[in-house]
Jmol script that loads the backbone (N, CA, C; Angstrom):
load data "model"
ATOM      1  N   MET A   1      30.893  25.500 -56.196  1.00  0.00           N
ATOM      2  CA  MET A   1      29.465  25.766 -56.071  1.00  0.00           C
ATOM      3  C   MET A   1      29.036  25.601 -54.629  1.00  0.00           C
ATOM      4  N   GLN A   2      28.257  26.529 -54.132  1.00  0.00           N
ATOM      5  CA  GLN A   2      27.814  26.468 -52.758  1.00  0.00           C
ATOM      6  C   GLN A   2      26.351  26.861 -52.647  1.00  0.00           C
ATOM      7  N   GLY A   3      25.828  26.710 -51.413  1.00  0.00           N
ATOM      8  CA  GLY A   3      24.507  27.222 -51.099  1.00  0.00           C
ATOM      9  C   GLY A   3      23.358  26.552 -51.814  1.00  0.00           C
ATOM     10  N   GLY A   4      23.461  25.251 -52.109  1.00  0.00           N
ATOM     11  CA  GLY A   4      22.363  24.545 -52.731  1.00  0.00           C
ATOM     12  C   GLY A   4      22.246  24.798 -54.219  1.00  0.00           C
ATOM     13  N   ALA A   5      23.287  25.337 -54.827  1.00  0.00           N
ATOM     14  CA  ALA A   5      23.259  25.585 -56.268  1.00  0.00           C
ATOM     15  C   ALA A   5      23.133  24.275 -57.024  1.00  0.00           C
ATOM     16  N   ASN A   6      22.691  24.355 -58.263  1.00  0.00           N
ATOM     17  CA  ASN A   6      22.535  23.161 -59.083  1.00  0.00           C
ATOM     18  C   ASN A   6      23.906  22.555 -59.370  1.00  0.00           C
ATOM     19  N   ARG A   7      24.147  21.379 -58.855  1.00  0.00           N
ATOM     20  CA  ARG A   7      25.449  20.741 -59.006  1.00  0.00           C
ATOM     21  C   ARG A   7      25.439  19.673 -60.097  1.00  0.00           C
ATOM     22  N   SER A   8      24.327  19.505 -60.794  1.00  0.00           N
ATOM     23  CA  SER A   8      24.238  18.444 -61.785  1.00  0.00           C
ATOM     24  C   SER A   8      25.109  18.703 -63.001  1.00  0.00           C
ATOM     25  N   GLU A   9      25.471  19.974 -63.286  1.00  0.00           N
ATOM     26  CA  GLU A   9      26.263  20.233 -64.475  1.00  0.00           C
ATOM     27  C   GLU A   9      27.641  19.575 -64.398  1.00  0.00           C
ATOM     28  N   SER A  10      28.135  19.288 -63.199  1.00  0.00           N
ATOM     29  CA  SER A  10      29.435  18.635 -63.079  1.00  0.00           C
ATOM     30  C   SER A  10      29.362  17.152 -63.432  1.00  0.00           C
ATOM     31  N   LEU A  11      28.160  16.615 -63.600  1.00  0.00           N
ATOM     32  CA  LEU A  11      27.998  15.201 -63.910  1.00  0.00           C
ATOM     33  C   LEU A  11      28.124  14.921 -65.404  1.00  0.00           C
ATOM     34  N   GLY A  12      28.055  15.928 -66.222  1.00  0.00           N
ATOM     35  CA  GLY A  12      28.195  15.725 -67.657  1.00  0.00           C
ATOM     36  C   GLY A  12      26.867  15.888 -68.381  1.00  0.00           C
ATOM     37  N   ALA A  13      26.975  16.191 -69.647  1.00  0.00           N
ATOM     38  CA  ALA A  13      25.787  16.400 -70.474  1.00  0.00           C
ATOM     39  C   ALA A  13      24.987  15.109 -70.600  1.00  0.00           C
ATOM     40  N   GLY A  14      23.679  15.263 -70.603  1.00  0.00           N
ATOM     41  CA  GLY A  14      22.803  14.124 -70.837  1.00  0.00           C
ATOM     42  C   GLY A  14      22.409  13.356 -69.592  1.00  0.00           C
ATOM     43  N   ILE A  15      23.032  13.631 -68.451  1.00  0.00           N
ATOM     44  CA  ILE A  15      22.674  12.911 -67.231  1.00  0.00           C
ATOM     45  C   ILE A  15      21.566  13.678 -66.532  1.00  0.00           C
ATOM     46  N   VAL A  16      20.474  12.996 -66.284  1.00  0.00           N
ATOM     47  CA  VAL A  16      19.338  13.602 -65.605  1.00  0.00           C
ATOM     48  C   VAL A  16      19.164  12.874 -64.275  1.00  0.00           C
ATOM     49  N   LEU A  17      19.246  13.625 -63.187  1.00  0.00           N
ATOM     50  CA  LEU A  17      19.123  13.040 -61.858  1.00  0.00           C
ATOM     51  C   LEU A  17      17.668  13.025 -61.415  1.00  0.00           C
ATOM     52  N   ALA A  18      17.291  11.994 -60.693  1.00  0.00           N
ATOM     53  CA  ALA A  18      15.962  11.923 -60.097  1.00  0.00           C
ATOM     54  C   ALA A  18      15.899  12.908 -58.936  1.00  0.00           C
ATOM     55  N   ALA A  19      14.694  13.271 -58.533  1.00  0.00           N
ATOM     56  CA  ALA A  19      14.515  14.175 -57.407  1.00  0.00           C
ATOM     57  C   ALA A  19      15.264  13.633 -56.198  1.00  0.00           C
ATOM     58  N   GLY A  20      16.022  14.499 -55.539  1.00  0.00           N
ATOM     59  CA  GLY A  20      16.752  14.101 -54.352  1.00  0.00           C
ATOM     60  C   GLY A  20      18.114  13.494 -54.628  1.00  0.00           C
ATOM     61  N   GLU A  21      18.475  13.275 -55.900  1.00  0.00           N
ATOM     62  CA  GLU A  21      19.758  12.639 -56.197  1.00  0.00           C
ATOM     63  C   GLU A  21      20.884  13.632 -56.423  1.00  0.00           C
ATOM     64  N   ALA A  22      20.594  14.913 -56.605  1.00  0.00           N
ATOM     65  CA  ALA A  22      21.650  15.915 -56.725  1.00  0.00           C
ATOM     66  C   ALA A  22      22.033  16.357 -55.312  1.00  0.00           C
ATOM     67  N   PRO A  23      23.308  16.541 -55.038  1.00  0.00           N
ATOM     68  CA  PRO A  23      23.704  16.983 -53.693  1.00  0.00           C
ATOM     69  C   PRO A  23      23.066  18.327 -53.348  1.00  0.00           C
ATOM     70  N   VAL A  24      22.577  18.448 -52.127  1.00  0.00           N
ATOM     71  CA  VAL A  24      21.995  19.719 -51.701  1.00  0.00           C
ATOM     72  C   VAL A  24      23.018  20.581 -50.964  1.00  0.00           C
ATOM     73  N   PHE A  25      24.129  19.990 -50.559  1.00  0.00           N
ATOM     74  CA  PHE A  25      25.204  20.710 -49.897  1.00  0.00           C
ATOM     75  C   PHE A  25      26.461  20.588 -50.741  1.00  0.00           C
ATOM     76  N   GLY A  26      27.313  21.579 -50.622  1.00  0.00           N
ATOM     77  CA  GLY A  26      28.576  21.555 -51.344  1.00  0.00           C
ATOM     78  C   GLY A  26      29.723  21.915 -50.419  1.00  0.00           C
ATOM     79  N   PRO A  27      30.956  21.715 -50.884  1.00  0.00           N
ATOM     80  CA  PRO A  27      32.128  22.053 -50.079  1.00  0.00           C
ATOM     81  C   PRO A  27      32.046  23.491 -49.574  1.00  0.00           C
ATOM     82  N   GLY A  28      32.330  23.650 -48.292  1.00  0.00           N
ATOM     83  CA  GLY A  28      32.295  24.968 -47.671  1.00  0.00           C
ATOM     84  C   GLY A  28      30.983  25.308 -46.990  1.00  0.00           C
ATOM     85  N   ASP A  29      29.914  24.569 -47.278  1.00  0.00           N
ATOM     86  CA  ASP A  29      28.626  24.842 -46.630  1.00  0.00           C
ATOM     87  C   ASP A  29      28.717  24.507 -45.143  1.00  0.00           C
ATOM     88  N   ARG A  30      28.198  25.419 -44.310  1.00  0.00           N
ATOM     89  CA  ARG A  30      28.143  25.165 -42.866  1.00  0.00           C
ATOM     90  C   ARG A  30      26.845  24.415 -42.566  1.00  0.00           C
ATOM     91  N   VAL A  31      26.966  23.369 -41.753  1.00  0.00           N
ATOM     92  CA  VAL A  31      25.817  22.525 -41.426  1.00  0.00           C
ATOM     93  C   VAL A  31      25.777  22.217 -39.941  1.00  0.00           C
ATOM     94  N   ARG A  32      24.580  21.871 -39.482  1.00  0.00           N
ATOM     95  CA  ARG A  32      24.385  21.355 -38.127  1.00  0.00           C
ATOM     96  C   ARG A  32      23.901  19.924 -38.261  1.00  0.00           C
ATOM     97  N   ILE A  33      24.447  19.077 -37.424  1.00  0.00           N
ATOM     98  CA  ILE A  33      24.005  17.681 -37.365  1.00  0.00           C
ATOM     99  C   ILE A  33      22.766  17.668 -36.479  1.00  0.00           C
ATOM    100  N   LEU A  34      21.689  17.118 -36.994  1.00  0.00           N
ATOM    101  CA  LEU A  34      20.415  17.160 -36.275  1.00  0.00           C
ATOM    102  C   LEU A  34      20.472  16.404 -34.955  1.00  0.00           C
ATOM    103  N   THR A  35      19.645  16.859 -34.038  1.00  0.00           N
ATOM    104  CA  THR A  35      19.477  16.183 -32.755  1.00  0.00           C
ATOM    105  C   THR A  35      18.173  15.413 -32.833  1.00  0.00           C
ATOM    106  N   ARG A  36      18.278  14.126 -33.020  1.00  0.00           N
ATOM    107  CA  ARG A  36      17.102  13.260 -33.086  1.00  0.00           C
ATOM    108  C   ARG A  36      17.374  12.054 -32.216  1.00  0.00           C
ATOM    109  N   SER A  37      16.335  11.409 -31.789  1.00  0.00           N
ATOM    110  CA  SER A  37      16.478  10.186 -31.007  1.00  0.00           C
ATOM    111  C   SER A  37      15.613   9.099 -31.615  1.00  0.00           C
ATOM    112  N   PRO A  38      15.964   8.668 -32.816  1.00  0.00           N
ATOM    113  CA  PRO A  38      15.149   7.618 -33.437  1.00  0.00           C
ATOM    114  C   PRO A  38      15.332   6.291 -32.708  1.00  0.00           C
ATOM    115  N   VAL A  39      14.308   5.505 -32.764  1.00  0.00           N
ATOM    116  CA  VAL A  39      14.377   4.165 -32.206  1.00  0.00           C
ATOM    117  C   VAL A  39      14.874   3.248 -33.309  1.00  0.00           C
ATOM    118  N   GLY A  40      15.813   2.399 -32.991  1.00  0.00           N
ATOM    119  CA  GLY A  40      16.252   1.399 -33.961  1.00  0.00           C
ATOM    120  C   GLY A  40      17.491   1.791 -34.735  1.00  0.00           C
ATOM    121  N   HIS A  41      17.417   1.633 -36.028  1.00  0.00           N
ATOM    122  CA  HIS A  41      18.557   1.712 -36.933  1.00  0.00           C
ATOM    123  C   HIS A  41      18.933   3.163 -37.244  1.00  0.00           C
ATOM    124  N   TYR A  42      20.095   3.612 -36.799  1.00  0.00           N
ATOM    125  CA  TYR A  42      20.590   4.936 -37.148  1.00  0.00           C
ATOM    126  C   TYR A  42      22.113   4.913 -37.140  1.00  0.00           C
ATOM    127  N   ARG A  43      22.724   5.898 -37.804  1.00  0.00           N
ATOM    128  CA  ARG A  43      24.163   5.864 -38.015  1.00  0.00           C
ATOM    129  C   ARG A  43      24.879   7.156 -37.663  1.00  0.00           C
ATOM    130  N   VAL A  44      24.364   7.919 -36.732  1.00  0.00           N
ATOM    131  CA  VAL A  44      25.024   9.157 -36.320  1.00  0.00           C
ATOM    132  C   VAL A  44      25.372   9.046 -34.836  1.00  0.00           C
ATOM    133  N   PRO A  45      26.655   9.166 -34.495  1.00  0.00           N
ATOM    134  CA  PRO A  45      27.034   9.074 -33.085  1.00  0.00           C
ATOM    135  C   PRO A  45      26.319  10.124 -32.239  1.00  0.00           C
ATOM    136  N   THR A  46      25.870   9.722 -31.082  1.00  0.00           N
ATOM    137  CA  THR A  46      25.135  10.607 -30.181  1.00  0.00           C
ATOM    138  C   THR A  46      25.947  11.850 -29.838  1.00  0.00           C
ATOM    139  N   TYR A  47      27.244  11.708 -29.627  1.00  0.00           N
ATOM    140  CA  TYR A  47      28.062  12.844 -29.203  1.00  0.00           C
ATOM    141  C   TYR A  47      28.222  13.913 -30.287  1.00  0.00           C
ATOM    142  N   LEU A  48      27.811  13.628 -31.531  1.00  0.00           N
ATOM    143  CA  LEU A  48      27.892  14.617 -32.602  1.00  0.00           C
ATOM    144  C   LEU A  48      26.569  15.332 -32.872  1.00  0.00           C
ATOM    145  N   ARG A  49      25.494  14.839 -32.303  1.00  0.00           N
ATOM    146  CA  ARG A  49      24.192  15.445 -32.567  1.00  0.00           C
ATOM    147  C   ARG A  49      24.135  16.859 -31.993  1.00  0.00           C
ATOM    148  N   GLY A  50      23.667  17.795 -32.817  1.00  0.00           N
ATOM    149  CA  GLY A  50      23.593  19.188 -32.421  1.00  0.00           C
ATOM    150  C   GLY A  50      24.871  19.969 -32.691  1.00  0.00           C
ATOM    151  N   LYS A  51      25.921  19.298 -33.106  1.00  0.00           N
ATOM    152  CA  LYS A  51      27.201  19.961 -33.377  1.00  0.00           C
ATOM    153  C   LYS A  51      27.206  20.538 -34.792  1.00  0.00           C
ATOM    154  N   THR A  52      28.072  21.518 -35.015  1.00  0.00           N
ATOM    155  CA  THR A  52      28.186  22.137 -36.325  1.00  0.00           C
ATOM    156  C   THR A  52      29.514  21.779 -36.972  1.00  0.00           C
ATOM    157  N   GLY A  53      29.522  21.871 -38.287  1.00  0.00           N
ATOM    158  CA  GLY A  53      30.733  21.586 -39.036  1.00  0.00           C
ATOM    159  C   GLY A  53      30.629  22.167 -40.430  1.00  0.00           C
ATOM    160  N   VAL A  54      31.592  21.803 -41.258  1.00  0.00           N
ATOM    161  CA  VAL A  54      31.668  22.304 -42.624  1.00  0.00           C
ATOM    162  C   VAL A  54      31.736  21.106 -43.572  1.00  0.00           C
ATOM    163  N   VAL A  55      30.981  21.179 -44.660  1.00  0.00           N
ATOM    164  CA  VAL A  55      31.003  20.126 -45.673  1.00  0.00           C
ATOM    165  C   VAL A  55      32.348  20.187 -46.400  1.00  0.00           C
ATOM    166  N   GLU A  56      33.028  19.058 -46.437  1.00  0.00           N
ATOM    167  CA  GLU A  56      34.268  18.954 -47.213  1.00  0.00           C
ATOM    168  C   GLU A  56      33.988  18.425 -48.609  1.00  0.00           C
ATOM    169  N   ALA A  57      33.030  17.484 -48.710  1.00  0.00           N
ATOM    170  CA  ALA A  57      32.724  16.884 -50.009  1.00  0.00           C
ATOM    171  C   ALA A  57      31.395  16.159 -49.953  1.00  0.00           C
ATOM    172  N   ALA A  58      30.728  16.117 -51.099  1.00  0.00           N
ATOM    173  CA  ALA A  58      29.570  15.239 -51.280  1.00  0.00           C
ATOM    174  C   ALA A  58      30.144  13.929 -51.798  1.00  0.00           C
ATOM    175  N   ILE A  59      29.709  12.824 -51.225  1.00  0.00           N
ATOM    176  CA  ILE A  59      30.213  11.510 -51.625  1.00  0.00           C
ATOM    177  C   ILE A  59      29.369  11.007 -52.793  1.00  0.00           C
ATOM    178  N   GLU A  60      30.021  10.672 -53.883  1.00  0.00           N
ATOM    179  CA  GLU A  60      29.347  10.142 -55.074  1.00  0.00           C
ATOM    180  C   GLU A  60      29.643   8.657 -55.213  1.00  0.00           C
ATOM    181  N   PRO A  61      28.716   7.886 -55.712  1.00  0.00           N
ATOM    182  CA  PRO A  61      27.365   8.272 -56.120  1.00  0.00           C
ATOM    183  C   PRO A  61      26.450   8.375 -54.902  1.00  0.00           C
ATOM    184  N   ALA A  62      25.260   8.908 -55.141  1.00  0.00           N
ATOM    185  CA  ALA A  62      24.243   8.974 -54.092  1.00  0.00           C
ATOM    186  C   ALA A  62      23.949   7.560 -53.611  1.00  0.00           C
ATOM    187  N   GLY A  63      23.541   7.436 -52.353  1.00  0.00           N
ATOM    188  CA  GLY A  63      23.257   6.121 -51.786  1.00  0.00           C
ATOM    189  C   GLY A  63      21.835   6.028 -51.276  1.00  0.00           C
ATOM    190  N   VAL A  64      21.387   4.813 -51.098  1.00  0.00           N
ATOM    191  CA  VAL A  64      20.047   4.555 -50.572  1.00  0.00           C
ATOM    192  C   VAL A  64      20.042   4.874 -49.081  1.00  0.00           C
ATOM    193  N   ASP A  65      18.963   5.454 -48.591  1.00  0.00           N
ATOM    194  CA  ASP A  65      18.810   5.799 -47.176  1.00  0.00           C
ATOM    195  C   ASP A  65      18.705   4.510 -46.363  1.00  0.00           C
ATOM    196  N   ASN A  66      19.814   4.131 -45.724  1.00  0.00           N
ATOM    197  CA  ASN A  66      19.860   2.870 -44.971  1.00  0.00           C
ATOM    198  C   ASN A  66      18.889   2.833 -43.805  1.00  0.00           C
ATOM    199  N   GLU A  67      18.656   3.978 -43.181  1.00  0.00           N
ATOM    200  CA  GLU A  67      17.733   4.011 -42.048  1.00  0.00           C
ATOM    201  C   GLU A  67      16.313   3.669 -42.489  1.00  0.00           C
ATOM    202  N   GLU A  68      15.881   4.221 -43.616  1.00  0.00           N
ATOM    203  CA  GLU A  68      14.543   3.927 -44.123  1.00  0.00           C
ATOM    204  C   GLU A  68      14.472   2.523 -44.729  1.00  0.00           C
ATOM    205  N   GLU A  69      15.519   2.121 -45.430  1.00  0.00           N
ATOM    206  CA  GLU A  69      15.554   0.778 -46.030  1.00  0.00           C
ATOM    207  C   GLU A  69      15.436  -0.310 -44.975  1.00  0.00           C
ATOM    208  N   ALA A  70      16.013  -0.062 -43.800  1.00  0.00           N
ATOM    209  CA  ALA A  70      15.970  -1.059 -42.730  1.00  0.00           C
ATOM    210  C   ALA A  70      14.543  -1.404 -42.332  1.00  0.00           C
ATOM    211  N   TYR A  71      13.620  -0.468 -42.569  1.00  0.00           N
ATOM    212  CA  TYR A  71      12.218  -0.682 -42.222  1.00  0.00           C
ATOM    213  C   TYR A  71      11.335  -0.845 -43.453  1.00  0.00           C
ATOM    214  N   GLY A  72      11.946  -0.980 -44.622  1.00  0.00           N
ATOM    215  CA  GLY A  72      11.192  -1.202 -45.844  1.00  0.00           C
ATOM    216  C   GLY A  72      10.410   0.004 -46.318  1.00  0.00           C
ATOM    217  N   ARG A  73      10.838   1.224 -45.950  1.00  0.00           N
ATOM    218  CA  ARG A  73      10.067   2.419 -46.272  1.00  0.00           C
ATOM    219  C   ARG A  73      10.695   3.281 -47.360  1.00  0.00           C
ATOM    220  N   ASN A  74      11.790   2.908 -47.927  1.00  0.00           N
ATOM    221  CA  ASN A  74      12.515   3.839 -48.784  1.00  0.00           C
ATOM    222  C   ASN A  74      12.164   3.758 -50.256  1.00  0.00           C
ATOM    223  N   ALA A  75      11.846   2.612 -50.753  1.00  0.00           N
ATOM    224  CA  ALA A  75      11.530   2.409 -52.170  1.00  0.00           C
ATOM    225  C   ALA A  75      12.665   2.889 -53.080  1.00  0.00           C
ATOM    226  N   GLY A  76      13.901   2.810 -52.594  1.00  0.00           N
ATOM    227  CA  GLY A  76      15.066   3.091 -53.424  1.00  0.00           C
ATOM    228  C   GLY A  76      15.455   4.539 -53.612  1.00  0.00           C
ATOM    229  N   MET A  77      14.816   5.494 -52.908  1.00  0.00           N
ATOM    230  CA  MET A  77      15.214   6.893 -53.072  1.00  0.00           C
ATOM    231  C   MET A  77      16.662   7.064 -52.619  1.00  0.00           C
ATOM    232  N   LYS A  78      17.409   7.833 -53.404  1.00  0.00           N
ATOM    233  CA  LYS A  78      18.819   8.035 -53.098  1.00  0.00           C
ATOM    234  C   LYS A  78      19.085   9.469 -52.672  1.00  0.00           C
ATOM    235  N   ARG A  79      20.032   9.606 -51.763  1.00  0.00           N
ATOM    236  CA  ARG A  79      20.531  10.898 -51.301  1.00  0.00           C
ATOM    237  C   ARG A  79      22.022  10.737 -51.058  1.00  0.00           C
ATOM    238  N   HIS A  80      22.650  11.794 -50.603  1.00  0.00           N
ATOM    239  CA  HIS A  80      24.105  11.767 -50.469  1.00  0.00           C
ATOM    240  C   HIS A  80      24.584  11.665 -49.025  1.00  0.00           C
ATOM    241  N   TYR A  81      25.743  11.055 -48.907  1.00  0.00           N
ATOM    242  CA  TYR A  81      26.552  11.179 -47.702  1.00  0.00           C
ATOM    243  C   TYR A  81      27.468  12.358 -47.951  1.00  0.00           C
ATOM    244  N   TYR A  82      27.843  13.046 -46.881  1.00  0.00           N
ATOM    245  CA  TYR A  82      28.747  14.187 -46.967  1.00  0.00           C
ATOM    246  C   TYR A  82      29.865  13.992 -45.972  1.00  0.00           C
ATOM    247  N   ARG A  83      31.094  14.300 -46.396  1.00  0.00           N
ATOM    248  CA  ARG A  83      32.212  14.305 -45.462  1.00  0.00           C
ATOM    249  C   ARG A  83      32.165  15.653 -44.749  1.00  0.00           C
ATOM    250  N   ILE A  84      32.001  15.588 -43.417  1.00  0.00           N
ATOM    251  CA  ILE A  84      31.849  16.779 -42.593  1.00  0.00           C
ATOM    252  C   ILE A  84      33.074  16.921 -41.696  1.00  0.00           C
ATOM    253  N   ALA A  85      33.618  18.137 -41.640  1.00  0.00           N
ATOM    254  CA  ALA A  85      34.715  18.451 -40.726  1.00  0.00           C
ATOM    255  C   ALA A  85      34.114  19.141 -39.506  1.00  0.00           C
ATOM    256  N   VAL A  86      34.272  18.522 -38.354  1.00  0.00           N
ATOM    257  CA  VAL A  86      33.763  19.067 -37.098  1.00  0.00           C
ATOM    258  C   VAL A  86      34.976  19.465 -36.253  1.00  0.00           C
ATOM    259  N   PRO A  87      35.103  20.742 -35.905  1.00  0.00           N
ATOM    260  CA  PRO A  87      36.240  21.162 -35.079  1.00  0.00           C
ATOM    261  C   PRO A  87      36.209  20.462 -33.715  1.00  0.00           C
ATOM    262  N   MET A  88      37.372  20.132 -33.193  1.00  0.00           N
ATOM    263  CA  MET A  88      37.439  19.471 -31.885  1.00  0.00           C
ATOM    264  C   MET A  88      36.830  20.344 -30.788  1.00  0.00           C
ATOM    265  N   THR A  89      36.952  21.665 -30.931  1.00  0.00           N
ATOM    266  CA  THR A  89      36.365  22.547 -29.918  1.00  0.00           C
ATOM    267  C   THR A  89      34.841  22.496 -29.931  1.00  0.00           C
ATOM    268  N   GLU A  90      34.246  22.041 -31.022  1.00  0.00           N
ATOM    269  CA  GLU A  90      32.795  21.862 -31.086  1.00  0.00           C
ATOM    270  C   GLU A  90      32.388  20.629 -30.277  1.00  0.00           C
ATOM    271  N   ILE A  91      33.254  19.632 -30.263  1.00  0.00           N
ATOM    272  CA  ILE A  91      32.972  18.384 -29.539  1.00  0.00           C
ATOM    273  C   ILE A  91      33.366  18.520 -28.070  1.00  0.00           C
ATOM    274  N   TRP A  92      34.553  19.064 -27.838  1.00  0.00           N
ATOM    275  CA  TRP A  92      35.075  19.286 -26.490  1.00  0.00           C
ATOM    276  C   TRP A  92      35.415  20.760 -26.351  1.00  0.00           C
ATOM    277  N   PRO A  93      34.558  21.567 -25.738  1.00  0.00           N
ATOM    278  CA  PRO A  93      34.787  23.016 -25.644  1.00  0.00           C
ATOM    279  C   PRO A  93      36.130  23.405 -25.013  1.00  0.00           C
ATOM    280  N   ASP A  94      36.662  22.575 -24.145  1.00  0.00           N
ATOM    281  CA  ASP A  94      37.939  22.884 -23.485  1.00  0.00           C
ATOM    282  C   ASP A  94      39.140  22.294 -24.220  1.00  0.00           C
ATOM    283  N   TYR A  95      38.948  21.846 -25.445  1.00  0.00           N
ATOM    284  CA  TYR A  95      40.041  21.239 -26.211  1.00  0.00           C
ATOM    285  C   TYR A  95      41.207  22.218 -26.310  1.00  0.00           C
ATOM    286  N   ALA A  96      42.415  21.761 -25.956  1.00  0.00           N
ATOM    287  CA  ALA A  96      43.585  22.637 -25.893  1.00  0.00           C
ATOM    288  C   ALA A  96      44.552  22.431 -27.058  1.00  0.00           C
ATOM    289  N   GLY A  97      44.204  21.566 -28.001  1.00  0.00           N
ATOM    290  CA  GLY A  97      45.090  21.316 -29.132  1.00  0.00           C
ATOM    291  C   GLY A  97      44.985  22.397 -30.187  1.00  0.00           C
ATOM    292  N   SER A  98      45.539  22.109 -31.333  1.00  0.00           N
ATOM    293  CA  SER A  98      45.541  23.053 -32.448  1.00  0.00           C
ATOM    294  C   SER A  98      44.118  23.362 -32.913  1.00  0.00           C
ATOM    295  N   HIS A  99      43.888  24.606 -33.313  1.00  0.00           N
ATOM    296  CA  HIS A  99      42.580  25.001 -33.839  1.00  0.00           C
ATOM    297  C   HIS A  99      42.290  24.294 -35.166  1.00  0.00           C
ATOM    298  N   ARG A 100      43.313  23.705 -35.777  1.00  0.00           N
ATOM    299  CA  ARG A 100      43.127  22.974 -37.038  1.00  0.00           C
ATOM    300  C   ARG A 100      42.676  21.535 -36.820  1.00  0.00           C
ATOM    301  N   ASP A 101      42.715  21.048 -35.588  1.00  0.00           N
ATOM    302  CA  ASP A 101      42.316  19.673 -35.300  1.00  0.00           C
ATOM    303  C   ASP A 101      40.808  19.528 -35.444  1.00  0.00           C
ATOM    304  N   GLY A 102      40.393  18.382 -35.950  1.00  0.00           N
ATOM    305  CA  GLY A 102      38.972  18.144 -36.095  1.00  0.00           C
ATOM    306  C   GLY A 102      38.676  16.683 -36.363  1.00  0.00           C
ATOM    307  N   LEU A 103      37.421  16.379 -36.337  1.00  0.00           N
ATOM    308  CA  LEU A 103      36.920  15.049 -36.649  1.00  0.00           C
ATOM    309  C   LEU A 103      36.315  15.110 -38.043  1.00  0.00           C
ATOM    310  N   HIS A 104      36.632  14.147 -38.870  1.00  0.00           N
ATOM    311  CA  HIS A 104      36.089  14.082 -40.220  1.00  0.00           C
ATOM    312  C   HIS A 104      35.233  12.828 -40.297  1.00  0.00           C
ATOM    313  N   ILE A 105      33.962  13.017 -40.635  1.00  0.00           N
ATOM    314  CA  ILE A 105      33.006  11.914 -40.608  1.00  0.00           C
ATOM    315  C   ILE A 105      32.045  12.051 -41.780  1.00  0.00           C
ATOM    316  N   GLU A 106      31.566  10.917 -42.262  1.00  0.00           N
ATOM    317  CA  GLU A 106      30.583  10.937 -43.341  1.00  0.00           C
ATOM    318  C   GLU A 106      29.199  10.748 -42.738  1.00  0.00           C
ATOM    319  N   ILE A 107      28.305  11.698 -43.058  1.00  0.00           N
ATOM    320  CA  ILE A 107      26.960  11.717 -42.482  1.00  0.00           C
ATOM    321  C   ILE A 107      25.943  11.826 -43.608  1.00  0.00           C
ATOM    322  N   PHE A 108      24.859  11.079 -43.474  1.00  0.00           N
ATOM    323  CA  PHE A 108      23.821  11.048 -44.492  1.00  0.00           C
ATOM    324  C   PHE A 108      23.035  12.359 -44.496  1.00  0.00           C
ATOM    325  N   GLU A 109      22.603  12.751 -45.656  1.00  0.00           N
ATOM    326  CA  GLU A 109      21.916  14.024 -45.899  1.00  0.00           C
ATOM    327  C   GLU A 109      20.741  14.292 -44.961  1.00  0.00           C
ATOM    328  N   THR A 110      19.980  13.270 -44.609  1.00  0.00           N
ATOM    329  CA  THR A 110      18.788  13.458 -43.782  1.00  0.00           C
ATOM    330  C   THR A 110      19.125  13.900 -42.363  1.00  0.00           C
ATOM    331  N   TRP A 111      20.384  13.842 -41.969  1.00  0.00           N
ATOM    332  CA  TRP A 111      20.820  14.248 -40.641  1.00  0.00           C
ATOM    333  C   TRP A 111      21.422  15.646 -40.621  1.00  0.00           C
ATOM    334  N   LEU A 112      21.410  16.356 -41.741  1.00  0.00           N
ATOM    335  CA  LEU A 112      22.079  17.655 -41.820  1.00  0.00           C
ATOM    336  C   LEU A 112      21.102  18.777 -42.118  1.00  0.00           C
ATOM    337  N   GLU A 113      21.388  19.952 -41.537  1.00  0.00           N
ATOM    338  CA  GLU A 113      20.646  21.155 -41.892  1.00  0.00           C
ATOM    339  C   GLU A 113      21.644  22.285 -42.133  1.00  0.00           C
ATOM    340  N   ARG A 114      21.319  23.126 -43.083  1.00  0.00           N
ATOM    341  CA  ARG A 114      22.179  24.264 -43.425  1.00  0.00           C
ATOM    342  C   ARG A 114      22.059  25.332 -42.334  1.00  0.00           C
ATOM    343  N   ILE A 115      23.185  25.942 -41.989  1.00  0.00           N
ATOM    344  CA  ILE A 115      23.157  27.051 -41.005  1.00  0.00           C
ATOM    345  C   ILE A 115      23.814  28.278 -41.614  1.00  0.00           C
TER     346      ILE A 115
END
end "model"
wireframe off; spacefill off
backbone 0.3
color backbone group
């Protein structure tokens, strides 16, 4: 399933997810890591901001937004982390290694946009 399709059917009959708890990205989706400069608590390396990659997997179960929780603003809303494959040439344009080389990192949903 790709492109924001309803992924809840893979969870089994009878499971009803709260708003925001179903993954919005799926394996194969192309994403950009947002370029933001928040003050305080954040978990995305600066050198990856603005870079593009491909979703390898949605990490289950959904997790609480740690950035918002750190400031008491989340009220328990859950979203997903995604394992993202970022090609080395995206990080270092002059990278001379194999085109298959890449960085694999888990990034929270609020830092990703579909491209």
